[in-house]
N, C-alpha and C positions, 0 to 999 in steps of 0.2 A: 559263397553260400554254400555252393556244391561240395566242397570240401568239407565244410561242417558237418553235412548231412553224412557224409563218407565217415568223418572220425567217431559221429555218433552209432552208426550203424556197426562198426568195426569194435567198439567197445565192447567187451562181454561183461553181460550182468553179472553183479556179485549174488550167487546164489548163496542161500542160508545153509548152515549146518543142521543136521537134524535137532542139535539140544535147541539152538537157536530157533527152529522154527516150531518144536513143542513149548518153548517158553513164551514164545506168542502166543500159541494157541491158548494156554494155560493163564496167560495176562487178559486175553480177550473174557476167558470163561469166568475169571474172577472180576473182571468189570460189570461183566452181567449179572453174575451173581449178588455183586453188591447193589447195583441198581434194582433187581428183585426186590432185596431186602428191605432198602428204604424204602418204597414204594409200600410194600407191606407194612413197615414202620408207621408211615403215615396214615395209610388206610385204616388200622388199629387203634392209631392214636384219636384220629378223627371220629371213628365210629362209638371209642369209648366215651370221648367227652359228649356227643350227642346223646347216647342212649343216658349216659349218667344226669346230665342236665335236664332233659325233655323228657325223658319217661320215667324213671326213677324219682326223681324232684319233683316233676310235674310243672316245671316252668313252662311258660309262653316265649316265642319267639318276639320279643319287644324291639321296636324300631330303635330305641333309643339305646338299646344295648349292642346293636347290629356291630358297632365300632369294638367294640370289646370282644365277639365273637369272631369276629375277622381277626382280630390278634391272637386270638388262640390258634386261630388255623395256621397263620404266619408262622407262629412258633413251631407248630407241628411239622411244617416244612422246611424250615430252619432245621430242626432236628434230623429229619431225612436226609437232607442233603449233607449234614454233618457225617452220617451215617454211611454216605455212599463216598464222600471224601477220603475216612478212615479206612475203610474197608480194602482199597486198592491198594495204596501203598503199606500196609501192614501185613494185606495176603500174599503179595507178590515175594517179597523175599522168603516168607516159610514155604511157599510152594515151590521156588527155586533150591531150597537147603533141601528141601525133604526128595525133590526129584534127583538131585545130586547124589544125597546119600542111598536111594535105590539104584541108582546107576552104576555105583562104585563096586566092584566084585572085588573082595580079598582072595587071593591067589595062595592055596596055602603047599 
């Protein structure tokens, strides 16, 4: 048991390169931005539906229509999740390409 602990203590931790650290930070930022944008999308869709249905058209919230309203809200949530799922994988390769393009210098 003590030998295992000694081996673990002697093994150096793999350090990230500067580029790996920056790309990790960038991936986290893209994930957070995607989360914020998907939340904004859901909020805007819900507000648009509520204002359009209950203020502009003047409809009342009827108990028999509640499943229909819930179905709309679930659809809006699904759209928000879709925005989140699409934003992260699509944004990361683009960000890596841009960061690599800026880091390369042409020597003349």
